[in-house]
PALUMDREN-196569 format. One record per residue (C-alpha): residue number from 1; residue in three letters; chain; x, y, z. Coordinates in steps of 0.2 Angstrom, whole numbers. Last residue first. Example, Ala and Ser with C-alpha at 12.3 -4.5 7.8 and 13.67 -1.06 7.14 Angstrom:
2
2, SER, A, 68, -5, 36
1, ALA, A, 62, -22, 39
//
This chain:
675
675, ARG, A, -233, 320, -416
674, SER, A, -228, 339, -415
673, LEU, A, -239, 354, -414
672, GLY, A, -249, 349, -399
671, ASP, A, -246, 365, -390
670, ALA, A, -235, 357, -376
669, LEU, A, -228, 345, -389
668, ARG, A, -220, 360, -398
667, SER, A, -209, 363, -382
666, ASP, A, -200, 347, -386
665, GLY, A, -197, 339, -368
664, ARG, A, -201, 322, -376
663, LEU, A, -183, 323, -383
662, TYR, A, -176, 327, -366
661, ILE, A, -186, 313, -358
660, SER, A, -178, 301, -371
659, GLY, A, -161, 306, -367
658, CYS, A, -165, 304, -348
657, ILE, A, -171, 286, -352
656, ALA, A, -155, 282, -361
655, ILE, A, -145, 288, -346
654, PHE, A, -156, 277, -335
653, VAL, A, -153, 262, -347
652, ALA, A, -134, 265, -345
651, PHE, A, -134, 266, -326
650, LEU, A, -146, 251, -324
649, LEU, A, -137, 240, -336
648, LEU, A, -120, 244, -328
647, MET, A, -126, 239, -311
646, PRO, A, -133, 223, -317
645, GLY, A, -116, 218, -325
644, SER, A, -105, 220, -310
643, ASP, A, -93, 206, -315
642, ASN, A, -92, 214, -333
641, PHE, A, -94, 208, -351
640, LEU, A, -113, 203, -351
639, ALA, A, -120, 217, -341
638, GLY, A, -110, 229, -352
637, PHE, A, -118, 221, -367
636, VAL, A, -135, 227, -361
635, GLY, A, -130, 243, -354
634, VAL, A, -119, 249, -368
633, ALA, A, -133, 243, -380
632, ALA, A, -145, 255, -373
631, ALA, A, -133, 269, -375
630, GLY, A, -130, 263, -393
629, ALA, A, -149, 263, -397
628, LEU, A, -151, 280, -390
627, GLY, A, -137, 288, -400
626, ALA, A, -141, 278, -416
625, ARG, A, -159, 284, -416
624, TRP, A, -153, 302, -411
623, GLY, A, -142, 302, -426
622, PRO, A, -154, 293, -438
621, ASP, A, -168, 306, -435
620, ASP, A, -185, 297, -432
619, ASP, A, -194, 313, -436
618, VAL, A, -186, 322, -421
617, PRO, A, -201, 324, -411
616, ALA, A, -207, 307, -417
615, LEU, A, -192, 297, -410
614, LEU, A, -201, 289, -395
613, ARG, A, -216, 286, -406
612, GLN, A, -206, 277, -420
611, ARG, A, -196, 268, -406
610, ARG, A, -211, 260, -398
609, VAL, A, -205, 242, -400
608, ILE, A, -187, 246, -397
607, GLY, A, -190, 258, -383
606, LEU, A, -202, 245, -375
605, ALA, A, -188, 232, -376
604, VAL, A, -176, 243, -367
603, THR, A, -188, 247, -354
602, LEU, A, -192, 229, -351
601, VAL, A, -173, 226, -349
600, ALA, A, -172, 240, -336
599, ILE, A, -188, 234, -327
598, LEU, A, -181, 217, -326
597, ALA, A, -164, 223, -319
596, ALA, A, -173, 233, -306
595, VAL, A, -183, 219, -300
594, PRO, A, -169, 207, -299
593, MET, A, -158, 220, -291
592, LEU, A, -170, 223, -276
591, GLY, A, -158, 214, -264
590, ARG, A, -145, 203, -272
589, ILE, A, -150, 191, -286
588, LEU, A, -141, 200, -300
587, GLY, A, -125, 204, -290
586, ARG, A, -123, 185, -287
585, GLY, A, -124, 182, -306
584, ALA, A, -112, 196, -310
583, LEU, A, -100, 190, -297
582, GLU, A, -101, 172, -303
581, ILE, A, -99, 177, -322
580, ARG, A, -84, 188, -318
579, ARG, A, -76, 174, -307
578, VAL, A, -79, 161, -321
577, PHE, A, -71, 172, -334
576, ILE, A, -56, 176, -323
575, GLU, A, -54, 158, -319
574, TRP, A, -55, 153, -337
573, TRP, A, -41, 166, -342
572, ALA, A, -30, 161, -328
571, GLY, A, -31, 143, -332
570, SER, A, -13, 138, -330
569, GLY, A, -8, 143, -347
568, ASP, A, 6, 155, -341
567, ALA, A, -5, 171, -341
566, ARG, A, 5, 186, -346
565, LEU, A, -9, 194, -356
564, VAL, A, -22, 189, -343
563, THR, A, -16, 191, -325
562, ARG, A, -2, 203, -327
561, THR, A, -8, 214, -342
560, PHE, A, -26, 214, -336
559, HIS, A, -21, 219, -318
558, SER, A, -11, 233, -325
557, ASP, A, 7, 236, -328
556, GLY, A, 7, 246, -344
555, GLY, A, 23, 244, -354
554, SER, A, 17, 254, -368
553, SER, A, 19, 241, -381
552, LEU, A, 11, 227, -370
551, ASP, A, -4, 238, -365
550, ILE, A, -7, 245, -383
549, ALA, A, -7, 228, -390
548, ALA, A, -18, 220, -377
547, LEU, A, -30, 235, -380
546, LEU, A, -31, 232, -398
545, ALA, A, -35, 213, -395
544, LEU, A, -49, 219, -383
543, ALA, A, -55, 231, -397
542, ALA, A, -56, 217, -409
541, PHE, A, -65, 206, -397
540, PRO, A, -78, 220, -394
539, ALA, A, -79, 223, -413
538, ILE, A, -83, 205, -418
537, VAL, A, -101, 208, -419
536, VAL, A, -100, 224, -428
535, LEU, A, -89, 216, -441
534, ALA, A, -101, 202, -443
533, ILE, A, -115, 215, -446
532, THR, A, -106, 223, -459
531, LYS, A, -102, 207, -468
530, GLY, A, -120, 201, -467
529, SER, A, -125, 217, -476
528, LEU, A, -135, 231, -470
527, ARG, A, -145, 241, -483
526, GLY, A, -140, 258, -487
525, PRO, A, -130, 271, -477
524, LEU, A, -120, 267, -461
523, MET, A, -127, 277, -446
522, LEU, A, -136, 262, -438
521, LEU, A, -121, 250, -439
520, VAL, A, -110, 264, -431
519, ALA, A, -122, 266, -417
518, VAL, A, -122, 247, -414
517, GLY, A, -103, 246, -414
516, PHE, A, -103, 261, -402
515, GLY, A, -112, 252, -389
514, ALA, A, -102, 235, -392
513, ALA, A, -85, 244, -393
512, VAL, A, -88, 254, -377
511, THR, A, -93, 239, -367
510, MET, A, -79, 229, -374
509, VAL, A, -67, 243, -369
508, GLY, A, -75, 245, -352
507, GLY, A, -73, 227, -348
506, VAL, A, -54, 230, -349
505, ASP, A, -54, 244, -337
504, ALA, A, -37, 251, -335
503, GLY, A, -43, 269, -336
502, LEU, A, -27, 277, -341
501, ARG, A, -9, 269, -340
500, ALA, A, -17, 252, -342
499, ALA, A, -27, 257, -358
498, GLY, A, -45, 253, -356
497, LEU, A, -56, 268, -353
496, ALA, A, -45, 281, -363
495, VAL, A, -43, 268, -377
494, GLY, A, -61, 265, -378
493, LEU, A, -65, 283, -377
492, VAL, A, -54, 287, -392
491, LEU, A, -60, 272, -402
490, GLY, A, -78, 276, -398
489, CYS, A, -75, 294, -404
488, GLY, A, -68, 287, -420
487, ALA, A, -82, 275, -423
486, PHE, A, -95, 288, -421
485, ILE, A, -86, 300, -433
484, ALA, A, -83, 286, -446
483, ALA, A, -101, 281, -445
482, ALA, A, -106, 300, -449
481, GLN, A, -93, 300, -463
480, ARG, A, -100, 284, -470
479, SER, A, -117, 293, -470
478, ARG, A, -134, 293, -462
477, GLY, A, -144, 309, -460
476, ARG, A, -138, 327, -456
475, GLY, A, -153, 333, -446
474, PHE, A, -146, 329, -429
473, TRP, A, -127, 325, -429
472, LEU, A, -124, 334, -412
471, ALA, A, -139, 326, -404
470, GLY, A, -133, 309, -409
469, LEU, A, -115, 313, -403
468, GLY, A, -122, 319, -386
467, ILE, A, -132, 303, -385
466, LEU, A, -117, 292, -388
465, LEU, A, -106, 302, -376
464, ILE, A, -119, 300, -362
463, ALA, A, -120, 282, -365
462, PRO, A, -101, 280, -366
461, LEU, A, -98, 290, -350
460, ALA, A, -112, 282, -340
459, SER, A, -107, 263, -343
458, GLU, A, -89, 263, -337
457, LEU, A, -93, 278, -326
456, GLU, A, -104, 267, -315
455, ASN, A, -92, 252, -315
454, GLY, A, -76, 261, -310
453, ILE, A, -63, 270, -321
452, GLY, A, -45, 273, -317
451, TYR, A, -37, 271, -301
450, PHE, A, -37, 261, -285
449, ARG, A, -50, 247, -290
448, SER, A, -57, 233, -281
447, GLY, A, -51, 238, -264
446, PHE, A, -66, 245, -256
445, LEU, A, -58, 261, -250
444, PRO, A, -51, 263, -268
443, ASN, A, -68, 272, -273
442, PRO, A, -71, 267, -291
441, GLY, A, -77, 285, -295
440, ILE, A, -95, 291, -295
439, LEU, A, -94, 301, -279
438, SER, A, -78, 308, -284
437, ARG, A, -61, 305, -275
436, ILE, A, -55, 291, -286
435, ILE, A, -60, 302, -301
434, LEU, A, -51, 317, -295
433, PRO, A, -33, 310, -294
432, SER, A, -36, 300, -310
431, GLY, A, -17, 297, -314
430, PHE, A, -15, 314, -324
429, ALA, A, -20, 306, -340
428, LEU, A, -36, 299, -332
427, ASP, A, -40, 317, -326
426, VAL, A, -39, 323, -344
425, ILE, A, -50, 309, -351
424, TYR, A, -62, 313, -337
423, ALA, A, -63, 331, -342
422, GLY, A, -65, 328, -360
421, VAL, A, -79, 315, -358
420, ALA, A, -89, 327, -346
419, VAL, A, -87, 342, -357
418, PHE, A, -91, 332, -373
417, ALA, A, -107, 325, -365
416, PRO, A, -112, 341, -357
415, LEU, A, -112, 351, -373
414, ALA, A, -119, 337, -385
413, PRO, A, -134, 336, -374
412, ALA, A, -140, 353, -381
411, ARG, A, -143, 348, -399
410, PRO, A, -162, 345, -398
409, TRP, A, -167, 359, -395
408, PRO, A, -157, 375, -398
407, ILE, A, -141, 378, -387
406, LEU, A, -140, 393, -375
405, TYR, A, -156, 391, -365
404, ASP, A, -155, 372, -364
403, SER, A, -137, 374, -359
402, GLY, A, -141, 386, -345
401, ALA, A, -156, 376, -338
400, GLY, A, -145, 361, -337
399, LEU, A, -130, 370, -330
398, LEU, A, -142, 377, -317
397, LEU, A, -149, 360, -313
396, SER, A, -132, 352, -311
395, GLY, A, -125, 366, -300
394, PHE, A, -141, 367, -289
393, VAL, A, -141, 348, -285
392, VAL, A, -123, 344, -285
391, ILE, A, -117, 360, -277
390, LEU, A, -131, 358, -264
389, VAL, A, -126, 339, -261
388, GLU, A, -108, 344, -259
387, VAL, A, -111, 358, -247
386, LEU, A, -122, 347, -236
385, ILE, A, -109, 333, -236
384, SER, A, -95, 344, -231
383, PRO, A, -83, 350, -245
382, ALA, A, -69, 340, -255
381, LEU, A, -66, 354, -267
380, ALA, A, -58, 344, -280
379, ALA, A, -70, 329, -279
378, THR, A, -84, 342, -279
377, LEU, A, -79, 348, -296
376, LEU, A, -77, 330, -303
375, LEU, A, -94, 327, -297
374, MET, A, -101, 342, -306
373, SER, A, -93, 335, -322
372, PRO, A, -102, 318, -320
371, LEU, A, -119, 327, -316
370, TRP, A, -120, 337, -332
369, PHE, A, -129, 324, -341
368, ILE, A, -141, 322, -327
367, ALA, A, -144, 341, -327
366, LEU, A, -148, 339, -346
365, ALA, A, -162, 327, -341
364, GLY, A, -168, 339, -328
363, CYS, A, -167, 355, -340
362, ARG, A, -177, 346, -354
361, MET, A, -191, 339, -343
360, ALA, A, -192, 355, -334
359, TRP, A, -195, 364, -350
358, ARG, A, -208, 352, -355
357, MET, A, -217, 354, -338
356, GLY, A, -216, 373, -340
355, ARG, A, -224, 372, -357
354, ARG, A, -238, 361, -350
353, ASP, A, -242, 373, -336
352, ALA, A, -231, 388, -335
351, VAL, A, -230, 394, -317
350, LEU, A, -237, 379, -308
349, VAL, A, -230, 367, -320
348, ALA, A, -213, 375, -318
347, ILE, A, -214, 374, -299
346, LEU, A, -219, 355, -300
345, THR, A, -205, 351, -312
344, LEU, A, -192, 360, -302
343, VAL, A, -197, 350, -287
342, ILE, A, -196, 334, -296
341, TRP, A, -179, 339, -303
340, GLY, A, -173, 343, -285
339, GLY, A, -179, 326, -279
338, LEU, A, -169, 318, -293
337, LEU, A, -154, 328, -288
336, ALA, A, -156, 324, -270
335, TRP, A, -158, 305, -275
334, LEU, A, -141, 306, -284
333, ALA, A, -133, 315, -269
332, PRO, A, -140, 303, -256
331, TYR, A, -134, 289, -268
330, ARG, A, -115, 293, -268
329, ARG, A, -114, 301, -251
328, GLN, A, -110, 286, -240
327, GLY, A, -99, 278, -253
326, VAL, A, -88, 294, -255
325, VAL, A, -87, 297, -236
324, GLN, A, -72, 285, -232
323, LEU, A, -63, 290, -247
322, ARG, A, -62, 308, -242
321, GLY, A, -56, 304, -225
320, LYS, A, -43, 292, -231
319, LEU, A, -36, 305, -244
318, ALA, A, -36, 319, -230
317, LEU, A, -27, 307, -218
316, LEU, A, -14, 303, -231
315, GLN, A, -11, 321, -235
314, GLN, A, -9, 324, -216
313, ALA, A, 4, 311, -215
312, ASP, A, 15, 319, -228
311, ARG, A, 30, 310, -235
310, GLY, A, 37, 314, -252
309, PRO, A, 48, 304, -264
308, VAL, A, 41, 287, -270
307, VAL, A, 44, 270, -261
306, LYS, A, 39, 253, -269
305, VAL, A, 29, 239, -262
304, PRO, A, 31, 222, -272
303, GLN, A, 16, 217, -281
302, GLY, A, 1, 206, -276
301, SER, A, -6, 193, -288
300, VAL, A, 2, 178, -280
299, ALA, A, -2, 161, -287
298, GLY, A, 14, 161, -297
297, PRO, A, 24, 160, -282
296, ILE, A, 37, 174, -278
295, ALA, A, 55, 167, -278
294, VAL, A, 63, 170, -262
293, ASP, A, 77, 183, -260
292, LEU, A, 71, 187, -242
291, TRP, A, 67, 205, -247
290, ASP, A, 58, 199, -262
289, LEU, A, 48, 187, -251
288, ALA, A, 43, 201, -239
287, THR, A, 38, 213, -253
286, PRO, A, 29, 198, -263
285, LEU, A, 19, 194, -247
284, LEU, A, 16, 212, -241
283, ASP, A, 7, 217, -258
282, ILE, A, -8, 207, -253
281, GLY, A, -13, 220, -241
280, ALA, A, -14, 233, -255
279, ILE, A, -4, 249, -256
278, VAL, A, -10, 267, -255
277, GLY, A, 1, 283, -253
276, ASP, A, 4, 285, -271
275, LEU, A, -9, 276, -281
274, HIS, A, -4, 264, -295
273, THR, A, -13, 252, -284
272, THR, A, -7, 235, -288
271, SER, A, 9, 242, -296
270, SER, A, 14, 248, -278
269, THR, A, 14, 263, -267
268, LEU, A, 22, 269, -251
267, THR, A, 27, 287, -247
266, GLY, A, 45, 292, -242
265, SER, A, 59, 285, -232
264, ARG, A, 76, 282, -241
263, GLY, A, 79, 264, -245
262, LEU, A, 66, 250, -243
261, GLY, A, 72, 245, -226
260, ALA, A, 58, 252, -214
259, ILE, A, 40, 250, -219
258, GLY, A, 25, 260, -212
257, VAL, A, 6, 255, -213
256, PRO, A, -10, 264, -209
255, LEU, A, -25, 253, -212
254, LEU, A, -39, 258, -225
253, GLN, A, -55, 251, -219
252, ALA, A, -72, 247, -225
251, SER, A, -86, 245, -212
250, SER, A, -89, 228, -203
249, LYS, A, -77, 230, -188
248, ASN, A, -65, 219, -179
247, PRO, A, -50, 230, -182
246, PRO, A, -35, 225, -193
245, SER, A, -20, 229, -182
244, ARG, A, -12, 245, -189
243, MET, A, 3, 240, -199
242, VAL, A, 22, 240, -196
241, ILE, A, 33, 231, -209
240, VAL, A, 52, 230, -204
239, LEU, A, 64, 223, -216
238, GLU, A, 80, 217, -208
237, ASN, A, 97, 216, -217
236, SER, A, 103, 233, -211
235, SER, A, 99, 229, -193
234, ARG, A, 84, 235, -183
233, GLU, A, 87, 238, -165
232, ALA, A, 81, 257, -165
231, LEU, A, 66, 251, -175
230, LEU, A, 62, 238, -162
229, GLN, A, 65, 250, -147
228, THR, A, 53, 264, -155
227, LEU, A, 40, 251, -158
226, GLN, A, 41, 244, -140
225, ARG, A, 40, 262, -133
224, VAL, A, 24, 265, -143
223, GLY, A, 17, 249, -137
222, LEU, A, 20, 253, -119
221, ASP, A, 11, 269, -121
220, GLY, A, -5, 261, -125
219, ALA, A, -8, 243, -131
218, ALA, A, 6, 230, -132
217, LEU, A, 14, 225, -149
216, ASP, A, 8, 210, -159
215, ALA, A, 23, 202, -168
214, VAL, A, 26, 192, -184
213, VAL, A, 43, 185, -187
212, LEU, A, 50, 179, -204
211, GLN, A, 68, 174, -206
210, ARG, A, 68, 163, -191
209, GLU, A, 80, 158, -178
208, SER, A, 89, 175, -173
207, LEU, A, 73, 184, -177
206, LEU, A, 65, 174, -163
205, ALA, A, 77, 180, -150
204, GLN, A, 75, 198, -156
203, VAL, A, 56, 196, -154
202, ARG, A, 58, 189, -137
201, SER, A, 68, 204, -132
200, PRO, A, 56, 216, -139
199, LEU, A, 41, 207, -130
198, SER, A, 48, 206, -113
197, LEU, A, 38, 220, -105
196, ALA, A, 22, 213, -112
195, PRO, A, 23, 197, -103
194, GLY, A, 23, 181, -113
193, ILE, A, 17, 172, -128
192, SER, A, 31, 165, -139
191, LEU, A, 27, 153, -153
190, ARG, A, 39, 146, -166
189, GLU, A, 35, 135, -181
188, ILE, A, 17, 142, -184
187, ARG, A, 6, 129, -192
186, GLY, A, -10, 132, -202
185, ALA, A, -5, 118, -215
184, ARG, A, 0, 131, -228
183, ASP, A, 10, 141, -216
182, ALA, A, 4, 152, -202
181, ALA, A, 13, 168, -197
180, VAL, A, 0, 180, -204
179, ILE, A, -13, 170, -194
178, ALA, A, -4, 176, -178
177, ASN, A, -14, 192, -180
176, GLN, A, -29, 184, -171
175, GLN, A, -18, 183, -155
174, PRO, A, -30, 194, -144
173, GLN, A, -21, 201, -128
172, ARG, A, -21, 192, -111
171, ASP, A, -2, 188, -112
170, VAL, A, 7, 197, -126
169, GLY, A, 12, 190, -143
168, ALA, A, 27, 184, -153
167, TYR, A, 25, 173, -169
166, ALA, A, 37, 163, -179
165, ALA, A, 38, 159, -197
164, GLY, A, 42, 144, -208
163, GLY, A, 59, 135, -208
162, GLY, A, 62, 138, -226
161, ILE, A, 51, 152, -232
160, SER, A, 37, 149, -245
159, GLY, A, 25, 141, -232
158, ALA, A, 26, 157, -221
157, LEU, A, 19, 168, -236
156, LEU, A, 8, 154, -244
155, GLY, A, -2, 152, -228
154, PRO, A, -19, 153, -237
153, LYS, A, -17, 147, -256
152, ILE, A, -29, 155, -268
151, GLU, A, -29, 150, -286
150, ALA, A, -46, 158, -292
149, PRO, A, -64, 154, -293
148, ALA, A, -65, 149, -275
147, GLY, A, -68, 131, -270
146, SER, A, -50, 128, -265
145, ALA, A, -51, 143, -253
144, ARG, A, -65, 136, -243
143, LYS, A, -57, 119, -241
142, ASN, A, -41, 128, -236
141, ILE, A, -49, 138, -223
140, GLY, A, -59, 123, -217
139, ILE, A, -43, 113, -214
138, TRP, A, -37, 128, -204
137, GLY, A, -50, 125, -191
136, ARG, A, -38, 122, -177
135, PHE, A, -23, 134, -180
134, TYR, A, -6, 127, -175
133, ALA, A, 7, 131, -163
132, GLY, A, 26, 129, -159
131, ARG, A, 34, 113, -159
130, GLN, A, 28, 107, -141
129, ASP, A, 11, 113, -145
128, PRO, A, 1, 129, -144
127, VAL, A, -17, 129, -151
126, LEU, A, -23, 145, -159
125, LEU, A, -42, 143, -163
124, LEU, A, -49, 148, -180
123, PRO, A, -67, 152, -184
122, PRO, A, -73, 148, -202
121, PRO, A, -70, 162, -215
120, MET, A, -85, 171, -221
119, GLU, A, -93, 169, -238
118, PRO, A, -95, 150, -237
117, ASP, A, -92, 148, -252
116, TYR, A, -81, 162, -258
115, SER, A, -84, 174, -272
114, SER, A, -95, 185, -261
113, LEU, A, -81, 188, -250
112, SER, A, -72, 197, -264
111, ILE, A, -56, 190, -272
110, ARG, A, -38, 191, -265
109, THR, A, -20, 187, -269
108, GLY, A, -4, 186, -258
107, GLN, A, -10, 171, -248
106, THR, A, -4, 176, -231
105, ILE, A, -9, 194, -232
104, ASP, A, -26, 189, -239
103, LEU, A, -28, 178, -223
102, LEU, A, -25, 193, -212
101, ALA, A, -38, 204, -221
100, GLN, A, -50, 189, -221
99, ALA, A, -49, 188, -202
98, ALA, A, -53, 207, -201
97, ARG, A, -68, 207, -212
96, TYR, A, -71, 220, -225
95, ARG, A, -84, 219, -239
94, GLY, A, -76, 222, -256
93, GLN, A, -58, 217, -259
92, VAL, A, -48, 217, -243
91, PRO, A, -34, 225, -233
90, SER, A, -31, 242, -243
89, SER, A, -15, 248, -234
88, LEU, A, -12, 266, -231
87, GLY, A, 5, 274, -233
86, ILE, A, 22, 278, -224
85, SER, A, 40, 276, -227
84, LEU, A, 48, 273, -209
83, GLN, A, 65, 279, -204
82, SER, A, 59, 296, -199
81, ARG, A, 47, 290, -186
80, ASP, A, 34, 303, -182
79, ALA, A, 25, 298, -198
78, LEU, A, 21, 281, -190
77, GLN, A, 13, 290, -175
76, GLU, A, 4, 301, -186
75, THR, A, -3, 286, -196
74, VAL, A, -7, 277, -180
73, THR, A, -18, 292, -175
72, ARG, A, -13, 302, -160
71, LYS, A, -22, 305, -144
70, ALA, A, -16, 320, -134
69, ALA, A, -7, 317, -117
68, GLY, A, -18, 318, -102
67, GLN, A, -5, 310, -90
66, PRO, A, 13, 312, -96
65, ALA, A, 21, 299, -107
64, THR, A, 31, 286, -97
63, GLY, A, 50, 285, -99
62, VAL, A, 58, 276, -113
61, ALA, A, 64, 291, -123
60, GLY, A, 69, 290, -141
59, LEU, A, 52, 295, -147
58, SER, A, 52, 311, -135
57, PRO, A, 35, 318, -130
56, VAL, A, 25, 303, -133
55, LYS, A, 7, 305, -140
54, LYS, A, -5, 292, -135
53, MET, A, -10, 278, -147
52, GLN, A, -26, 275, -155
51, GLY, A, -28, 258, -164
50, PRO, A, -16, 243, -159
49, LEU, A, 0, 240, -169
48, PHE, A, 5, 225, -178
47, VAL, A, 23, 221, -182
46, ILE, A, 29, 211, -197
45, LEU, A, 48, 208, -195
44, VAL, A, 57, 202, -211
43, ARG, A, 75, 195, -210
42, PRO, A, 89, 194, -222
41, ALA, A, 104, 182, -218
40, GLY, A, 119, 191, -211
39, ALA, A, 119, 183, -194
38, SER, A, 116, 165, -201
37, ILE, A, 101, 157, -195
36, SER, A, 99, 148, -179
35, ALA, A, 94, 130, -176
34, ALA, A, 84, 126, -160
33, ASP, A, 93, 117, -146
32, ALA, A, 89, 129, -132
31, ARG, A, 70, 129, -137
30, ALA, A, 62, 145, -144
29, PRO, A, 54, 161, -139
28, LEU, A, 51, 157, -121
27, ALA, A, 34, 158, -113
26, LEU, A, 27, 142, -122
25, VAL, A, 43, 132, -117
24, LEU, A, 40, 138, -99
23, THR, A, 22, 132, -98
22, CYS, A, 27, 115, -106
21, ALA, A, 41, 113, -92
20, VAL, A, 28, 118, -78
19, ALA, A, 16, 105, -85
18, VAL, A, 29, 92, -87
17, SER, A, 35, 95, -69
16, ALA, A, 17, 93, -63
15, ALA, A, 15, 77, -72
14, LEU, A, 31, 70, -64
13, ALA, A, 26, 75, -47
12, LEU, A, 9, 67, -49
11, ARG, A, 17, 51, -55
10, CYS, A, 29, 51, -41
9, ALA, A, 15, 53, -28
8, ALA, A, 6, 39, -36
7, SER, A, 21, 28, -35
6, ARG, A, 23, 33, -17
5, THR, A, 5, 28, -13
4, GLN, A, 7, 11, -22
3, ILE, A, 23, 7, -12
2, GLU, A, 14, 12, 4
1, MET, A, 0, 0, 0
//
């Protein structure tokens, strides 16, 4: 009995010793017998910061900041450190989720959440073990990625580095950012969770063993001092990437980021964004691998981060502030303009009855044509929401009334059409600084497009230009000259929208080609031949080939150039096609879109059936017929060529409806003098 008791006591003592040893192993950065890397080997340290940070009087000091110190944004804190190049990182594409932002960093490529099934990443649990740690639930992450319409490999960053990665965290703080250190199997080779005060020393110990280390800094003043210490201890062969920890929110984000080691400090950018001050989260993988001299896998779509001269935190904050309000103001401004149009119509009817109503129809339709130009103006001014809405409503309506007064009906749409297209082409030539800040721009905040043309402009600009051309050509009939003018204008707009160094919208090229192809077909004299129709049918694909030639010859480094023109035969073309179809299909069934799309299609059908009555005020003029038909074709074919097809359909059909309203605003109809 005594022997059994002693045996049990020994087993309990042995178990307690093992538990204590395991605890000590987890608290230390590595085991004593762990292999070390050579002192001169390149290393990458990715550091995550908490949100707001207190201002520290001296960045080199390790003392405590005074009570009541002013709050500082992370961007300002990063800018205070001269060794860091600063910028903003777009964490995801489309709807934001913190876990997806971290997964996108590890895989170096991204698609919108709506392309995944299920949309949201499955929950992950960090489980320490004797080797390091692993994420329970990573099998679900890989399964979700394998079903996506793209080559996506979570954990590719750490999985591409010999020996994997390490993670250092703080006790009783979330360790979600450890996802960035996970390899393809969800493993982290070295784990160090311990007291906040020991974090810098634990990070340095891990850097002696692993080429990639991910760390979470402590919150508050201590985190500020830790960042200062880590930057002060950075060796010349170490790349330090500092990023705001992705917050657990649902609203779109632009996360402050700073990088030390890419030469002289400045502003961050990349070929993914072509926007100074903004990079994508997926750019961190190729940047890290490039620093470590590791070949970048073919599945990676991100591009290495570069530094451009200039460094202004306030400029970055202003850009971020503007981009954050663009989405919130877009539809309120449009609805306010429509409401202003209705008010104007009611007042005009009260004052001048039928003639007033026809005048309001013309002015309101022209105001819609002026809207894109007004949105460039408000983008330049960046006013408050009230001032912006007032400028949009009163500015557009006043310009509509002015152009109706100065230019005889039915040619007035030509003026706002050419002004808008000219202004947007000029802005594209300068890198689209106003377009991305406008309420109708692509809005880099959502990470799908950082420069050039967005979905709304892709359909609105060609539709407006087609109606403007039709109005300008009023009364001149069909001719080869007219067809050539339409074709030439379509060519110029297509190059502006599609070229990598301008609009970089490959879908826009095909949309423009289809819409202008229909217009050219209707402007050619005589009976249509099968050869002519065939040329129009292949016009979108010929335009795509022309775009490819322009991009390759000009050295344009757009998404189209990298993923399609330089595809290695691994199915990139098919993946892009499938993804576009899936996104368009999911967009079609979301919310009220099925009803809106059906109304748009029926409106186009009604316009075709009742075209003679619709065009009666201009005696079925060929120019107006070609303009309206081309605008409708922009919407119909745009819906087929783009991943946001239903949206393009609605915008183009709305523009065509406004053109029809302008026509029906003929003052003679008020007196019954026209059919």
